[in-house]
C-alpha positions, -999 to 999 in steps of 0.1 A, spaced: -249 80 1 -226 78 -29 -214 110 -43 -182 98 -61 -195 93 -95 -231 96 -102 -252 104 -69 -269 74 -55 -288 70 -22 -297 38 -7 -320 29 23 -319 -5 40 -299 -17 7 -325 -5 -16 -326 25 -40 -343 54 -24 -378 50 -27 -395 84 -17 -415 111 -30 -407 113 -68 -402 140 -94 -403 178 -85 -415 169 -48 -384 153 -40 -360 175 -59 -352 200 -29 -349 174 -3 -325 155 -25 -305 187 -34 -302 193 4 -290 158 8 -263 161 -19 -251 195 -4 -250 177 31 -231 147 20 -205 170 2 -205 203 23 -213 190 58 -205 153 60 -203 139 96 -186 173 107 -215 197 98 -221 229 81 -239 261 90 -275 256 82 -278 290 69 -250 287 46 -267 254 31 -300 272 29 -284 303 10 -269 279 -15 -302 263 -22 -325 293 -19 -303 324 -27 -333 347 -35 -352 340 -2 -348 365 28 -333 348 59 -366 341 74 -379 326 44 -347 304 39 -353 294 74 -388 284 71 -381 266 35 -351 248 50 -371 235 81 -399 222 57 -374 206 32 -356 191 62 -386 172 74 -395 162 38 -359 146 35 -362 128 68 -394 115 58 -382 103 23 -351 86 41 -373 70 66 -352 80 97 -356 110 118 -321 110 131 -301 106 98 -298 142 94 -289 163 126 -296 198 134 -279 213 165 -268 248 171 -279 260 137 -255 233 121 -267 204 98 -247 172 97 -253 135 87 -255 110 116 -225 89 111 -245 61 130 -271 61 105 -255 74 72 -225 61 52 -209 84 27 -185 71 2 -165 104 0 -160 104 38 -144 70 35 -123 79 4 -109 107 23 -100 85 53 -85 59 31 -64 85 17 -53 98 50 -44 60 59 -21 61 29 -2 91 41 2 73 77 11 38 67 26 18 40 9 15 8 -9 -17 0 -26 -32 -27 -56 -38 -4 -58 0 6 -56 8 -31 -86 -17 -40 -106 -1 -11 -98 34 -27 -108 23 -61 -137 5 -51 -151 37 -36 -139 61 -63 -165 56 -92 -156 89 -106 -155 126 -100 -176 140 -75 -212 141 -84 -203 136 -121 -237 137 -132 -240 173 -122 -227 207 -133 -234 230 -106 -207 255 -98 -206 249 -61 -194 213 -67 -164 222 -88 -140 231 -58 -149 201 -40 -146 179 -71 -111 194 -78 -101 190 -41 -110 151 -40 -94 148 -74 -62 164 -63 -61 143 -30 -62 112 -52 -36 125 -76 -14 134 -50 -17 100 -35 -11 84 -68 22 106 -75 35 98 -39 32 60 -47 47 64 -82 79 43 -72 59 14 -57 51 -15 -78 17 -13 -96 20 25 -105 10 21 -140 -21 1 -133 -32 25 -105 -30 55 -130 -49 36 -156 -76 24 -132 -79 61 -120 -80 78 -153 -106 52 -163 -129 64 -135 -117 101 -141 -102 109 -172 -93 146 -158 -66 129 -134 -45 123 -166 -37 159 -166 -22 153 -130 1 127 -145 10 148 -173 22 177 -153 41 155 -131 60 141 -161 70 176 -171 
């Protein structure tokens, strides 16, 4: 699952080929929310359902979530790709790769070790643009800003290392909003 830049999902190396059109809209919306809000750690099933079906009552949301989850698993073709345990949903790290999770781990590695060109290449290989760049839903904005700020902080921390200018140019090419972080730092 790729959520950095435009949303993409592949199953066995091929673009997701499941239900199409309106029939797949809610399962894919659930998948996007899972990838961003729950990842491998998990999030409350009720909170995820409230975000997707705010007008439904609790019982209605639970029923719709159960149906949507079954449809999502059918679309993915892997029953254990999405796990539900103790009213928490999460993506199975043995079955699902999420670019944002690896991106965050790479940024963490930068803080713990020497900065290397290899690490930066991996980071820029993952960062194709802002989180779910093709969507404007309000719930995405804080998560998008958080990842952008993590990248900006890593770039600012490495500003004295060789290749600083090139890293910033590459980052700003993927996400023009990063330029404001550089400008603020120069003030």
